[in-house]
C-alpha positions as CSV (number, residue, x, y, z in Angstrom):
1,M,101.8,66.5,109.6
2,T,100.0,63.9,107.6
3,Q,97.1,62.1,109.5
4,V,96.1,58.7,108.7
5,V,92.5,58.6,109.1
6,P,90.2,57.1,110.7
7,R,93.1,55.9,112.9
8,S,94.0,59.4,113.9
9,F,90.4,59.9,115.2
10,E,90.4,57.0,117.4
11,L,93.9,58.0,118.7
12,K,92.5,61.5,119.6
13,R,89.0,60.1,120.7
14,D,88.8,62.7,123.6
15,Q,88.5,65.5,121.0
16,Y,85.6,64.0,119.2
17,P,82.7,63.2,122.0
18,E,80.4,62.4,119.2
19,L,82.1,59.4,117.5
20,W,80.8,55.9,117.4
21,S,83.2,52.9,116.5
22,N,83.0,49.1,116.6
23,G,86.8,48.9,116.1
24,R,86.6,48.6,112.4
25,S,84.2,51.1,111.1
26,Y,83.4,54.8,112.3
27,I,80.8,57.5,112.4
28,L,81.7,60.7,113.8
29,R,80.7,64.4,113.8
30,K,83.5,67.0,113.1
31,Q,83.1,70.6,114.0
32,Q,85.7,73.2,113.4
33,H,85.5,77.0,114.2
34,Q,88.7,78.0,112.7
35,P,89.8,77.7,109.0
36,V,92.1,75.0,108.1
37,T,94.4,75.3,105.2
38,E,96.0,72.2,103.5
39,G,95.5,69.8,106.0
40,T,97.2,66.6,104.7
41,Y,95.5,63.1,105.1
42,F,96.1,59.6,103.9
43,I,92.5,57.9,103.7
44,A,92.8,54.3,104.7
45,Q,89.2,53.4,104.6
46,P,86.5,54.7,102.1
47,V,84.7,57.5,103.7
48,I,81.4,59.5,102.7
49,N,81.6,63.1,104.1
50,L,78.2,64.8,104.8
51,V,78.9,68.7,105.0
52,L,76.3,70.2,107.1
53,N,77.6,73.8,107.3
54,G,80.6,75.6,105.8
55,E,82.9,74.1,102.8
56,K,85.4,71.5,102.4
57,V,87.8,71.8,99.4
58,V,89.7,68.8,98.6
59,Y,92.9,68.7,96.4
60,T,94.0,65.4,95.0
61,N,97.3,64.1,93.9
62,E,96.1,64.3,90.4
63,G,95.8,68.0,90.8
64,E,91.9,67.9,91.0
65,R,90.4,70.7,93.3
66,L,86.8,69.5,94.4
67,H,84.2,71.8,96.4
68,A,81.7,70.1,98.8
69,P,79.8,73.0,100.2
70,A,76.9,72.9,102.9
71,G,74.2,70.3,101.6
72,H,76.7,68.1,99.5
73,L,78.6,65.1,100.4
74,I,82.0,63.9,99.3
75,L,82.9,60.2,98.7
76,I,86.7,59.4,98.9
77,P,87.9,56.2,98.0
78,K,90.8,54.4,100.3
79,D,94.4,54.7,99.4
80,V,93.9,58.5,98.4
81,Y,96.4,61.1,99.8
82,V,94.7,64.3,99.9
83,L,95.1,68.1,100.9
84,Q,92.0,69.8,102.3
85,D,90.9,73.1,103.3
86,I,88.2,73.7,105.8
87,V,86.0,76.8,105.5
88,P,83.6,77.8,108.3
89,E,80.7,79.6,107.7
90,N,78.6,81.6,110.5
91,E,81.5,80.6,112.6
92,A,81.4,77.0,112.3
93,Y,82.1,74.1,109.9
94,D,79.9,71.0,110.8
95,S,80.2,67.5,109.2
96,L,79.5,63.9,109.6
97,L,82.1,61.2,108.5
98,F,81.4,57.6,107.9
99,F,84.2,55.3,107.4
100,Y,83.5,51.8,106.0
101,H,85.4,48.8,106.8
102,K,85.6,46.3,103.9
103,D,83.5,43.8,105.9
104,V,80.6,46.4,106.0
105,L,80.9,47.0,102.2
106,L,81.0,43.3,101.6
107,S,77.6,42.9,103.6
108,I,76.1,45.8,101.9
109,A,77.1,44.3,98.5
110,D,75.5,41.1,99.4
111,R,72.1,42.9,100.4
112,L,72.1,45.2,97.5
113,D,73.4,42.7,94.8
114,L,76.4,45.1,94.1
115,S,79.7,43.6,92.5
116,M,82.8,44.4,94.8
117,N,85.9,44.0,93.0
118,A,89.4,43.5,94.5
119,R,91.0,45.5,91.8
120,T,89.6,48.6,90.1
121,P,91.0,51.4,88.1
122,K,92.6,54.3,90.2
123,L,89.8,56.5,91.2
124,T,89.3,59.9,92.7
125,P,86.8,61.7,95.0
126,I,83.4,62.5,93.8
127,V,80.9,65.2,95.0
128,L,77.3,65.0,95.1
129,R,74.3,67.0,96.2
130,M,72.6,65.6,99.2
131,S,69.1,64.4,98.5
132,S,66.3,65.4,100.9
133,V,66.1,62.0,102.4
134,V,69.9,62.0,103.1
135,A,69.8,65.6,104.7
136,E,66.9,64.2,107.0
137,F,69.2,61.3,107.9
138,A,72.0,63.5,108.9
139,E,69.7,65.5,111.1
140,S,68.6,62.2,112.8
141,I,71.9,60.8,113.4
142,S,73.4,64.1,114.6
143,R,70.9,63.8,117.4
144,Q,71.7,60.1,118.0
145,L,75.5,60.8,118.3
146,K,74.7,63.3,120.9
147,L,72.3,60.9,122.8
148,I,73.9,57.7,122.4
149,Q,77.6,57.3,123.7
150,H,78.2,53.4,123.4
151,P,76.0,52.2,120.7
152,P,76.0,48.5,119.8
153,A,78.1,47.3,116.8
154,S,74.9,46.3,115.2
155,L,73.4,49.9,115.2
156,I,76.6,51.3,113.8
157,Q,76.5,48.8,110.8
158,L,72.8,49.6,110.3
159,K,73.5,53.4,110.1
160,L,76.4,52.9,107.5
161,Q,74.1,50.6,105.5
162,E,71.2,52.9,105.6
163,L,73.2,55.9,104.4
164,I,74.4,54.0,101.3
165,Q,70.9,52.8,100.6
166,L,69.5,56.3,100.8
167,I,72.1,57.9,98.4
168,L,71.5,54.9,96.0
169,L,67.7,55.7,96.0
170,D,68.9,59.2,94.2
171,D,70.6,57.3,91.3
172,P,74.0,58.9,92.0
173,G,75.4,57.2,88.9
174,P,78.1,54.4,88.3
175,A,81.1,56.6,89.8
176,F,79.4,56.2,93.4
177,T,79.5,52.3,93.4
178,E,82.8,52.3,91.6
179,V,84.5,54.2,94.4
180,L,82.9,51.8,96.8
181,N,84.2,49.1,95.1
182,H,87.8,50.0,95.4
183,L,88.8,47.7,98.4
184,D,91.2,44.9,99.0
185,L,89.6,41.6,100.2
186,G,92.7,40.4,102.1
187,K,93.4,41.5,105.7
188,T,97.2,42.0,104.9
189,R,98.4,43.7,101.7
190,D,101.4,43.2,99.6
191,I,104.1,45.2,101.0
192,S,106.3,45.6,97.6
193,S,103.4,47.0,95.5
194,F,102.2,49.4,98.6
195,M,105.5,50.6,99.1
196,E,106.3,51.3,95.5
197,A,103.2,53.4,95.1
198,N,103.4,55.2,98.5
199,Y,107.2,55.7,99.3
200,T,106.9,59.6,98.3
201,K,103.7,60.0,100.8
202,P,105.0,61.8,104.0
203,L,104.1,58.7,106.3
204,T,106.1,57.1,109.1
205,I,107.0,53.5,109.2
206,K,104.2,52.9,112.0
207,D,101.7,54.3,109.0
208,F,103.0,52.0,106.5
209,A,102.7,49.0,108.9
210,Y,99.1,49.8,109.8
211,L,98.3,50.6,106.1
212,T,99.5,47.1,105.1
213,G,97.6,45.4,107.9
214,R,100.6,44.3,110.0
215,S,102.2,45.3,113.5
216,V,105.5,47.4,113.3
217,S,107.8,44.4,114.0
218,S,106.1,42.0,111.5
219,F,106.1,44.7,108.8
220,N,110.0,45.4,109.6
221,R,110.7,41.8,109.5
222,E,109.0,41.0,106.2
223,F,110.1,44.2,104.8
224,R,113.8,43.3,105.2
225,E,113.0,39.8,104.0
226,L,111.8,41.3,100.9
227,F,114.3,44.2,100.2
228,G,117.2,43.3,102.2
229,D,117.1,46.6,103.9
230,S,115.1,48.4,106.6
231,P,112.1,50.2,105.9
232,K,113.7,53.5,106.9
233,S,116.8,53.2,105.0
234,W,115.0,52.1,101.7
235,V,112.4,54.8,101.9
236,L,115.3,57.4,102.4
237,N,117.3,56.0,99.5
238,R,114.3,56.0,97.1
239,R,113.2,59.6,98.3
240,M,116.9,60.8,97.9
241,E,117.4,59.4,94.4
242,M,114.0,60.8,93.2
243,A,115.1,64.1,94.7
244,K,118.6,64.2,92.9
245,Q,116.7,63.5,89.6
246,L,114.2,66.3,90.2
247,V,117.1,68.7,91.3
248,E,118.9,67.9,88.2
249,Q,116.0,68.6,85.9
250,N,116.0,72.2,87.7
251,S,112.5,72.8,86.7
252,A,110.9,73.1,90.2
253,S,111.5,74.9,93.4
254,M,113.2,73.3,96.4
255,S,109.9,73.5,98.3
256,S,108.0,71.7,95.6
257,I,110.6,68.9,95.2
258,A,110.6,68.4,99.0
259,A,106.8,67.8,98.9
260,E,107.0,65.6,95.9
261,V,109.4,63.4,97.6
262,G,107.6,63.1,100.8
263,Y,108.9,65.9,103.1
264,E,106.4,68.5,104.8
265,N,109.4,70.5,105.9
266,L,111.9,72.2,103.6
267,S,114.6,72.2,106.0
268,Q,114.2,68.6,107.0
269,F,114.4,67.8,103.3
270,S,117.7,70.0,102.7
271,A,119.4,68.2,105.8
272,S,118.5,64.7,104.7
273,F,119.7,65.6,101.0
274,K,123.0,67.0,102.4
275,N,123.7,64.2,104.7
276,H,123.0,61.8,101.9
277,F,125.0,63.3,99.2
278,K,127.3,65.7,101.1
279,V,126.2,68.6,99.6
280,S,123.0,70.8,99.8
281,P,120.4,70.5,97.2
282,S,120.8,73.9,96.1
283,E,124.5,73.5,95.6
284,Y,124.1,70.4,93.9
285,G,121.6,71.9,91.5
286,K,124.5,74.4,90.3
287,V,126.9,71.7,89.6
């Protein structure tokens, strides 16, 4: 099941006792004692992940495989769909996650004289070694997350700003600020372009509404005005047309095709395909 983060952390707040949030930006400690293989996430806000123990492996849509072992950080821009493995070491995976709302990034840009652009080239995650000052910061905020349950919003913003300033002290290179620059300045987003870019992602209509900055009812209404169809029907039709083309090419397994058009379950994909075309995908591929 694909999780949209950081929203999924907020919805499962009882599972993350060491979580700070002002309703927009988030800081939390995530510990895992069992390995996780190919967890799927859609990143809704830029996130800096400090790996304290164990290892994180991220697979991007472009086929990149990035390793972030203990003592490293990984910066992931928004609007990235990733698979990730979590590998515990000495019985635990331990990390800190910092999710940046655009208002915080704009405030940081003003303070540090950075250029925040509404449009930037498509970016991928980057991995950097943690400097000694960032490692000390991680130790300090780990203690604070345990001691302070309800921090003021000003403290959360201060810590988010402090982390970026400490990383910049070590001159991480232009790629770091380019990833931070990848944000949309408006509260709501263009539905048409977002859906064209993401209809193959295994997201729900509720997810699409959230990611475009709308309530579900507003999203459904505006979508129908734009496309003359419901979101559910439009997404299904687009996925099935793409699936039909891939099946006709006969160059990939049914499991791969299912994943490519947004299905995490092969049987669900096969049922949708058969219901849509009145023939199973395997039978269609033999025609």
